[in-house]
N, C-alpha and C positions, 0 to 999 in steps of 0.2 A: 398816705398814712392817716389813720384815724386819730383825731385829737383825743387826749385823755378826758374821761368824764369829769364833770365839775362836782366837787363835794357839796353835800347838803349843809346849809347853815344851821346853827343850833336852833332848837325849838324855841320859838318866841312868838306868841300870839300878837298879831298886829292887825289893824283895821283902818283903812283909809280910802279916800277917793283918788282914782288915778287921774293923770294929767288931762285926759279928755273930758273930765268933769261929768262923765255919764256912766262910768263903771266903778262899782264899789268892790274893793278887794279885801278879803280876809285871809290871813296867813296862819297856818298851823292850827286848824280846827281839829279837835280830837273827836273822832267818830267811834263810839263804843261798839264792840262786838259782843256776841252772846256769852263768850267765855271771859269777858273782862278786859281783853286786849284792846288797846286804842290804836286805830289807824289814823295817821295824820293826813289832812287834806287842805288844799287851797280852794277858796271859793271866789269866783267872779260872778257878779250879778249887776243888772242894770240899776241905776240909782232909783228908778221908779219902784223897785221891789221893796223899798223901805215902807211903802204904803200899799203896794199892789203885789200880789203873788205872781210867780213865774214858773213855768215848767223847767225841769232841770235835766241836763245831759251829764251822765257820769263818764268820766275818763279815768280808767283804773289800769295801773300798770306798775312794773318795778323800775321804770326808767327815770323817775325823779320829778316830782311836781315843781321843783325849783329850776328845772331845766338841766337835768344831769347830762343829757346828750346834747353837745353843742351844735348849733345850727350849721357849722362848717361841715358836719357829717352829711348834709344834704347837697353839697356842691355837685354840680354837673348832673343833677337828677331831674331837671325840668321844672324846678320850683323858682318862682320869681320872689326872692326874699324882700325886695323893696316894696312889694305889695302887702307885706304882713307886718304887724306891729311887733315890737320887741317882746311882748308877752306871749307870743305864739310858741308853744312847745312842739317838739318833734312829733309829727303824726297827729296833731291836735288842731281843733278850730281856733281861729283868732278871737280872743276874748273881746277885743274892742269892736269887732263886727258882730259877733253872736250875742253879746250882752247889750251893748249900747244901741245897736241898730236893729237887731232881730228880737231882742227882749227875751232871751233865755238866760238862765243861770247855769254856770259850768262848775262842777265839783271835780277837781283833779285829785285823785287819791293815790297815795303810795301804798303798794301792796304790803301785806303782812310780812314783817321781818326784813323789809327793804328800807334803806335810808333811815329815817327816824321812826318809822312805824314799829310798834311793838310786835312781839311774837318770837318764838324760838327758831322756827324754820320757815323759809319761803318755799311753798309747794306750788309750782307753776302749773296753770291749766289743770286744776285739780278739784275734786269735790270740796276740799277745804276752802279753796278760793271761791267756789260757787256760794258756799254758805256765808262767807264774808261779804260777797257782793249783795246777797239777799239782805243782810243786816244793814249795809250802806243804804240801799234803796228805801227800806222801811224807816230808817232814821231820817232820811231826807223828807219823806212824806209827812213827818211830824213837825217840820220846821215852819216857822211863820212865813217864810219867803217862798214856799213851794205850793203849787196848786194841787198837789196830789198826783201829778203826772210826771213820770220819770222815764227817760230814754237812756239807752246804753250803747256806746259804740263810737269808734273813730277808726284809725288805721292799725292793722297788724295786731299787736298784743291787745290794744284797746278794742279790737273786734273779736279776737279769739276768746277773750275772757267772757264774752257775752253768752257763749253756749252753755257753760255750766250754770251760770246765773239764771238764764231764761228757763232752763229745764226744770228749775226748782219752783217756778211760777210765783215770784214775789207779787203780792196783790197790787202794788202800785207801779210795777214795771209795765209801761204802756206800749213800748215798741223798742226794737233793736236795729242797729245798723252795722252789720259785719262787713266792714270795708277792708277787703283783703284779709280774710279770716280763715286760715288753715284750720281744719277741724279734726284731723287725725295726726297727732304730733309724730307718731312712729312712721307712718307711711308717706307723709308729706314734708317732713322737716328733718327728722333725726336719723332715720334708717330707711332711706328711700329704696324700695325694691329689695330690702334686706341688706343694703350697703350703708354702713354707718357714715355719718358726716360730722365728725367731731370738730372740724375747723370752724364751721359756721356756729355750732353751739358755743364754742369758746368765745367767738366774737360777740354774740349777743349777751352771754353771761357777763362779759367784761363791761357791758353797758348797763347792767342791772344789779349785779350781786354786790352792792356796796352798802349794806346795812350794818347794824351792830350785832347781828345774829347770823345764822347759817342759811344757806340756800342749797337746793338740790342742784346737782351737777349733771345736766342732761348729756353732756359730751361723754362723761365717764359711763353713764348708763348705756349710751349707745354702743360703747365698746364692750362693756361687761354683760349687757343683756341684749344681744343682737337679734333675739327672737321676740315675738309679741307676748311679753310676760304680763302679769297683773299690773305691774308698774305702768306699762304703756297703755293697758286697757283702761286704767283709771283716768287717763287724759281724754277719753272719748265719751261723749254723752249719747243718750238716745235722742237723736235730733227730732224724732216725731213728737216728743213732748213739748216742743216749741210751737205754740199755737197762737202767738200774738203777731201783730204786723211786723214785717221784716223787710229791709231793703239791703240786699246782698250785692256787693260790688267787687269785681276783680278785673285784672287785665291779662291779656294773652301773654304778656311778658313775664308774668309771675310764675314761671316754670320752677320746678322743684322747691316751691314754697306754698303760695296761697291759692293758686288757680284751681287745682283739683278739689281741695277741701271746701272752698267757698261755694262752688257749684254743687258738690256732693251733699253738703249739709242743707243748702237751700232746697234741693230736691226732696229731702226727707221732712222738712218742716210741714206740720199739719195745718198751718195758718191758711185761712182763706184770703188773706191780704199779704201776699209775699211777692216781691219784685226782684228780678235779677238783671243786672247791667254788667256786660262784659265788654270792655273797651280796648282800644289799640294804643292807649297811652301808657306811660310808666306809672308805677304805684303811687308815688307822692305827687307827681305831676297832675294826675287825674283828680286827686282829692282837692287840690287848691285851684284847679282850673275853673273858669267861670261856669262851665257846664256842670262840673261836679258840685260846686257850691250851690248852684241853682237847684239841683236835684236834692241835695241834703236839706236845704231849707223847705222845699216843697214837701218832703217826707215828714220832717219833724213838725211842720205847721199843721199837716193833716192829722197826725196821730198824737201829738202832744198838746196841740191847741184846738183841734177839732175844726179847723178852717177848711173850706173848699179850696183845693189847689189842683195843679196839673196832675197830681197823683191819681185823681179820679178817672183820668183818661189813659193812664199808663198801661201798656201791655204787661203781662206777667214776665216776659223775657224780651230783652233788647240786647242784640249782639252786633258788634261792628265786625264785618268781614274784611279781612286785610288783603291788600296787594303787596305791600312791603312794610318796613318798620314805621313809616310815617304817612302812608296813604291808605285810606279806607275805600274799599270798593262800593260797599253799600251797608246800610243798617238793616238788620233782619229783625222783625218783630214776630213773636210767637207766644203761644200759651204754655209751652213746656220746654224742657231740656231732656234729651236732644230735640231739635226742631222736628216738626211733623214731616217736613219734606225730605229730611235726611235719611237715606236708606243705606244700610250696610252692604258694602260690596267686597267680594273676595278677589284677591289676586294671588296667583300661584307663583312661587319662587322657582326660578331655574337659573342657570349660570348667567349672571349679569342682567337678568330680565325679570320683570313682573308681567304676568299674563292674566288678563281678566278671566274670571271664572274659578270655580272651586276645583281643587286638585283631585280629591279623593284618591283612590289607588289607581295609578296609571301603569301602562305597559312599559314605560321607560325604565331603564336600569337605574338603581340608586347611584347617586354621585354626590360630590361635596365640593365646596370651596372652603378655604381656610384662611385664618389670620393669626398673627403672633399676638397673643392677647395682652402681653405686658408692654408692647410697643405702641405708642400713641399714634404713630403714622400708619399702622397696619390695620386694615379694615376690609370688609367685603361690601359690595354695593349691588343693588338691583333696581333697574329703571323701567318706567313706563311713561311714554309720551302721549299726552291727551290729544284727542282729535277734535274736541270741542271744549268750550269754556266750562270749567267744573269747579265747584266749591267742595272742600272737605270741611264739614262742620259737625263736630261731636267728638266722641271718644273712639280711639283706634286700638288695635292690638296686633301683634304678630306671633304666630305659632311657629316655633322653630324646633328642629331636631338637631341637637347639639352634642358634640363629643369633645371632651377635654383630655388631651393626651398626656400631659406632663404634670398636671396639678389636679387635685380632686375637686375642683370648683372653678368657676369662671364668672366674672362680672360682665354682664351684657349691657352695653350702652347703645341705645337705638335712637336714630333720628329719622324723621321724614323731612326731606329737603325739597325746596322748590328751585328747580334749575330753569333759568330763563332761556329765551331763544338763542342767546349768544353763548350758551353753555356755562354761564356763571351762576353760582348759588345766590339766591336772594336771601339776605340775612334780616333778622328781626331783633328787636330789643330783648335782652335777657336781664331779668330783674330791673334795676333802676338806672344803670349807667351805660352798659356796653351793647353795641349792635353786634352780637356774636352768636345768636341762637338760630337754629333751623326753624322750620315751620312748627315743629313740636318734637318732643323727646320722650323717651321711656327708659326705665332702668330695671334690672333684675339680677340678683345673685342667683346662679342656677341652683344652688342647694336649697333655695327658698321657693322652688317651683310649685310646691303643693298648693292647690286652690281650694277655697271654700266654695263648693259647687252650688250651694244654696244661695250664696250671695253674688256669684258670678253671673254676668249677662253676656249675650253675644257682643263681641267687640270690647268688652270691659271685664277682664278677669279680676277676681278678688282673691289675692293670695293670703292664706291664713297666717303664714310666718310663725307657726307654732313649733315647728321642728325643722332641722336641716337634714337633707338627704344628699350626702356627698356622691360624687361621680367616680366611677371606675374608668380607667382608660379604655376598656373594651366596650363600654356602654355608650349607646346613642340614646339620649333621653329627650323626651318631649317637654318643652317649656313654652309658656305663653306670656309674652311681655306686655304689660299694660303701657299704652302710649297716651300721654296726657291730652286733654281736649285742645282743639284748635278750631279756628274759623278762617280759612285761607283760600283764596281763589287761584286757580291755575288757568291761564289762557290756553286756547288751542295751540299746539306745538310747543308748549312748555312741559317739562318733565318732572314727574314725581320720582324721587330717588329714596330708596330705603338704604340706610347705612347701619352697619353693625360693627362694633369694635369693643375692645376690652378695657379701655380707659375713658375717662370723661372727655367730652368734646370741648370743655371750657378751660379757661386759663387756670391752671392748678395753683397759681400763686395768689388768686383772689379768693379770700375766705367767704365772701358774700355769695359767690356763684359756683365755685368749683365742686363743693361737696366731696372732698377727697379724704379717704381713709386708707388704712393699709389695704392694698389691693389683693383680691383673690384671683387675679388674672396672672397666669404665667404659662408661657409655652404656647404650643400650637392648639388652636381650637377650630373645630370644623362645624360647618352648617350643612346638613344633609338635605337632599330633596330628590324626588323621583322614587318610583317603586312605592313602598309602604310609607315613605317619609313625605307626607303631604304638608310641607312647610307653606304657610299662607299668611298674607297680610290682609287684615280686615279694616277697611276705612269707611267712614260715613260720608256718602256722596250726595250732593245736590247737583244733578246734571242740567245742562243748558241753563246755567244760573243767569239770573237777570243782571 
């Protein structure tokens, strides 16, 4: 169970030296916004900043600068608490390291209308939040302890808030670090594939909506606005407007949360100095891991202090290719995503099988396999056994011809599984705790099957989610399910298995990972192939991988 959030203490400005005698702390600094609202912040800075200026990293969220989320929340998530000081907040750098040792100042800001910050409504991941962030940055630049260089970013919300801010181009924002930063709240967090996930929204709102004012309820919006309305569009920025140095980080375990959006936004940045690292660790494990800390310091030192660092030799893309949940096969370096050597391969679906090659229209008679969509144990599978070592690296999709016989919709949950030589599935970390994921997953509610053809790419459909088109029992409809990115190796004689079912693959009692809403799966669903039904899987393959 999750411990209750800790209430914020009353506003009371305080300023004193911490016990390490190297870090100066200021509590409840009022940061003015353009409309007169005051956001309250805590400031940590090295003692030397009394005489010498330092660059500043902004840590902005609704989670509470006082430590509203208890550290217990991070249990069993790969974080060594004993290595962090008691001042380290959830998803934030350790002030005693980053101030006293690395000589940065950290400004931890409570978002508008959360905790003691003023304002009527907390609008999360919004244009309003972007403007507030702009004002925070320009206020910092005027302070006697700042060099005029400001960075923005840490983990999750602290990363996601960077997009709206950076797109406004504050003059003194020098670099951003979206570390696990979903960039499309609708498609990646709240309504994956058109399937609402209110349980997760309720979870994180319970960790953040604790101010004196109101906050928007994303869980209710997901149920009341299941299509991509202007509300959801306001949460997405034009990523091409972000042209400053950026270090984007995510993990393959960050399924149905940060993985897709971190990579997608990074791909659209117009910056000439942008770096992407995708690792095989868990979300917070990687952030506090020595490799993660080293990379953070190298990036901030390069772009906030102007120092030569290892960043000058970084490739644009660094990917860890996985064997299993804790073993990396190799590290792949490239100049782009998806990697240049990754080529899209088509596999034709037939009963229980995946056959290399495009289906087109065949002479075989149409046929189908079926599953009972409301039963979690009911599924259909299609296998292909590799004859040589093969990596799947990039985005995948599956085109299906689907019929729903007893309900005018069906939720399609898709997995690409790695089956080893002993016929057991190789599992991977999902989110931050459980080894329960397949190599990768995809989701789509069939009534949301319409694509934006202008934004769709081979192997990566882009669904518009603007309207729903329900299914009649007599109809066989074409759907293409987006399958999230992966970098996983299959050895010769290991099997790729495509699995399709009508309910989530994950523990439905876990609000962090399950993404469960009222199901639109009921009764028999059929997957057709043969004849005019060219059902196909598209995967990005690197053959004869090193």
